[in-house]
N, C-alpha and C positions, 0 to 999 in steps of 0.2 A: 567624970561623966564617960561612959565607955564609947570613945571613938577611936578611930584607928591609929595605930601606934604611930606610924610617919607622917599623919596629919596632925598628928598632938606636936610632932616635932617641930613643924613650922607655924604652929598656932600663932606664934609672935609676928610672923609675916603677914598672916592673914589680918591680924589685928592693924598693922601699920598701912596696908594697902586700905582697910575700909577708914580708918582715920583721915588719910591723906585725902580719899576720896569725899569724905565729908566736908573738907576744906572748900572744895571745889564744887557746889553743888550748880546744877545746870538743868533749864526746863525743857520740857516736851522733847522735839527733835533737835532741838540746837545744844548738843552737848559734845563740842569738839576736844575739849580738854578730858573729859571722862573717857569718851572714845580712845583717845591716842595714848592715856595711862593702860586701859585694859590691854590695847594692841602692844605697848612697850611689854608687859608683862607676860602675854603669851609668846612674843619674840623669845623672851629670856628663856621660857619654860622648854621651848624647842616644838610647839605643835606643828603639825605637819602643812596645816594650810590657814591661812587667815583672811577671810573675805570682807573689805570693809565698804562702806558707803551704802548699805542695806537700810531703807527706810532712813537715809541720810546719814546718820551716825551709827547704824546698829551695826553689829559684826556678827558673824557666822564664822567660828574656827572648828576646824576638822583634825580630830585624834585618830588615827590609824591603831587598828588593835593587832592581834595575832591570828590571822587567819581570815577566812571569809565569813561573812556574817551581815545584819542588817544594821541601821544607823539609828542610835537611838538619840533624840533631841534632849537636851538639858538647858532649862531656860533661865534667865535672871534680868531684872528690870534694873536699870540704873539712872533714871532722871529723878529730880528733886521737886518741890513742891514751892510755890510763890508765899513762902513763911518768913518772917523776922523771927532768926532764933533767938532763944532765950535759955539755952542750957548752961553759958557760962564756962563748958569745958576748953581746954587749951587749943582744941584743933576746931574750935567753933567754924562755921561759915565765914568765908573771907568775902562772899557775895553778897552784897546788902540785899535784903528781901527775899533770899532764895536760902533753902536749907534741906538737908534730907530729913525729913520729917516723917519718914514712911520706912525707913531701913533699907531703901534699895541698894544703899551703899554695902552693906551687910550681904544684901542677896548678892552681890557683885562679889565679894570678896569670897562668899563660900564657892561660888562657882569657878573663881580663880584657882581656890586652894583645891578644889576638887581636879582642875586641870593638871594643876602641877603633878599631884600624884599620879593622874592615869596616863601622863606623859612619861613619868620614870618607870612605871610599871607595866604597862600596856598587858596586864593581865586579865584580856578579855577578847572576845571575837568581836569583826566587824570594825564598825566607826563609831565615835561620839562625835554630835554636832553640837558644840556650844553655843546656845544663843544669847548674845548680849543685847538687849532690847531698850531702844530709847521710849519715850512718850508713852507711858502706861497712865499717867495721871492726867494727861490731857494729850489727846491728838490721836488714839488708838494704835500707838506703833506696832503691835503684833498685827493689827489687822493689813496694815501697809507693808510689814514683813511678808506675811502671808501673800498679799496681791503682786508684789513683785516677784511671787513664784517660788520662796524659799523652801517650801516642803517638797516639791517638785525636783528643785535645783540641786539640792543636797540629798535626795531619795532618802528624807526623814520618815521612818515608820511609825515610831511612837515619840511624844513628847511629855515631860514631866515639869513641874515647876513648885516651888516653896514659897510661901510668903510668913514671915517673923510675927509673932503675936505676942504683944506685950500684955501684961496681968494675967497669962495662962502659965502655969509652972513650967519653969527651965527645962526643956527637953521633951517635951510632950508633944507627938504627933497627933493631928487631928485632921482627918478627912471622910469621906463619905462616898459611895458609888452615886453617880446620878447627879443632879444639880447640886453643886455647893454655895455657889454664889449667883445673885441673881441678874437678870438683865436690869437694866437700868435706863429708863426713859424720863425724858422732861416736857413739862407742856406750859404753854404761855396761852393766857385769854385776854384778847382785847375787847373790851366793852366800850360802845360809843351810845352816848345819850343824847340829853338835852339839857343842858346846866341853866341854874338861875339862882334865883334868891331863896335863901333858906326858909326864908318864912312863908313863901309861895310855892310849895312843893309840886301843888296841883298843875301849875304852869309848866313843870318838868319832867322830863324823862330820866329819873334818877339812876344812875349806873351804880352807886354805892350800895343801894338795896339790891339791885340785881346782883351783883358782885357775892353779897351774903348770901343769897338764895342759890346761887350757883355753886358756892363753896359747900354749903350743906347738902346740896343735892348730890354733889359729887362724892361724899361720904356714901351714901346709900349704894354706890357701885359695890365696895366690899361685901357690905352686908344684906344686900338683897339680888345681887345680881351673881355673883360668884359662889360657889359653893363653901361654905363653912371650913371643909377641911383642906382648899387650895389655898396655900401661902401667897400673900401681896400685900402691899403697903402702896397705899395713895395718901400723898402728904402736901397738903397745900403749904407752901412755907413764905409766900409773898403776896402781899395786898397792896396797891401803891394807887392812891387817888386823893383827891381834894388839896386845898392850900388856905384855906380858912373856914373858921366856925360858923359863918352864916353864909356861905356859898356851896351850892349843891352843883359838883364839877361837871364837864361834859364826858369825861371818860375816866376808865378805869382798868386796872390791869392786874390779873391773878398769875402766880406762878406756882409750880411743885415739880414733884418727883413722883414717879410710878417704879415699882420693883416688882418683878414678876419672876417665877421660875419655869413657866409653861408657855409656850408659842401661843396657844388657843387661849389662855387666861388674857394674856398681853393684848391679844386681837379683840376679844370682848370690851376688856377696859377701853380701849382706844374706840370702840364704835361707841359704847354706851357715853361715853365721855363728850363725844361730839352730837349725839342725840339730846343730852340733858342740856348741854350749853346753848344749842339752838332753841329747843322748847323753853327753856327758863328764861331766855333773852325775851323770846315771843311774849311771854307772860310778864315782862315787865316793860313792854314796849320799848326796849332798847335794841341792839344789835350787837352780836359778839361773833367773834372768830378764834377757833382754837388752832393754836400752832402746835402739833405734836411731834416731838422729834425723837425717833428710835434710836437709843444710844448702845452701848456694848450688851451682847447678848448673855444670857444666862451661861455660867462656866458649869458645863455638864461634864463628870467624870465618866469614864468608861468603865464600867463593872470590874472588867477582868483586871484591866491594869490597876485600878483603884485596890482590887484585893492583893496584888503582887506588891504594889508599893506599899501598901500596910506590911506586908511580911517582912519586908527588907527594914521598914522603921522598928518593927519588934525585934529583929537582930540587930540594930544598933542599938536601942534603948530599952529593950525588954520590954515584954507583954503588957506590964501594968502602965507602960506610959504611953500606951497607941489607943487612941478611939477612932475605931474604922466607921463609927455610925455618928459623927457628929451633927448637931442641927444646921440645918443650912443658916447661910448668914446673908441680910438683905443688902451688904453692900456689893461692889461691882467690881471686874477683873477683866482686863482686856486679853488675858490667857484664853479666855473663852474663844476667840477666833482660831486660834491654834488649836485648840480642842474639836473644833468645827471640823477641821481640815483632816486632822488624825487622832486616833485613839492616846488616850494617856490619864494622868492623874495630877490634882492639885491637892499641895497639903499645907496645911498651918504648922507652924512649930513655934511651940511656948519658949518665950524670951525671959519670963520672970517678970517680977514686979517692975513698974515704971510707968511714966508718962504714957498716954495711948498713942496712938497712929494720929498721924496731922496735927499734933499739939508742938507749939513751941518748944516747950521742953522735953519733948522726945529724943532719946539717944540709943542707938541700936546696942544691943547687948552683946559684945565681942566673945561671950563664952559659947554663943550660939553657932557661929559660923565654924567651928570644926565639927560640932554633930551635923550641920546640914552638908558640911562636905562630905563627910563619911558617907551618910545617906545616897548623895549621888553615886559615889564610887562605888559602894556595896551594889547599888540597883544595876549599874553598868556589868560589874563583874558577874551577877547572878542572873541577869537576863541572857547575856550574850557570855558563857563559859567557854575557856580555850580549850578546844578537843584535843586530846593527847592521845 
């Protein structure tokens, strides 16, 4: 794989860092061991500034280049998931019920590798801000880091991130201008009726039938209210009600998720869902309350930054291994908050065959890290070349 020679030289170190992080997975904002390990490596490399305690356990480290210039941000997330690991690897999780099932250990290793190289060479102008972020999976660590003023505090002009993609050919880069990942919202509908004997339904206000009607009606939002060319997902994932075969219950609960790429579509879906819930409830003689929770916004790549990032990816892995118009993904990513504050781009990096993300048998492919590190390095060097 065409990676920078110096990065290839310490690929073994990157593997060791990654596998150590894999043994100590931590959740959400509560990542003290992970944060301490990252800080120790950054101190060893000799980065110019290390700022800790951002979003509790997040870190921003600064590397000064040669000469004046802007600050480019490079981000890696480092939290794990509440999953019991089933990989059987010798460096498996030592924290019961927690594992790195999304490759954030690998993302951290590739950014550490880029940091080591950039400190050694400083073949760029301006500064690099290394952003090590907690709570991507749960809690919106990127939002908290931004809310705490990270972008202005460190004068970050642009920001870039990578996510590994198992199942995609090793070394393939995938990105696209505009929305690349969806906004993720969740909803809960509480239905209250009047229960009774299953043999006497005429004496009840049946929340079970109402729930079925509401679920079916919600699906018409996609097919009848939103233009067919606008991408969206509305999925009901839970219905809970009842306790016996001959009892009509008093209440029912519906839960689900909404994924959108455009704020106007998101607004329309939320409005129509409220109207449908109230209308259906009235028609069945029950009451219903919609709790619609807005989550991470869509991850929207800047057009110019995406084109530049794609050109760097081609330099690293070749034209044939870069798709700069990949289809959007309905998953969500809190890097979206950083892209709302600054232009930049988010890319997927193929990791080859293996268990999928969030699977108990998932294990990051260590061959990916030198490729990602080389991308980060070349992006900085080409964006901010030293003026001679």
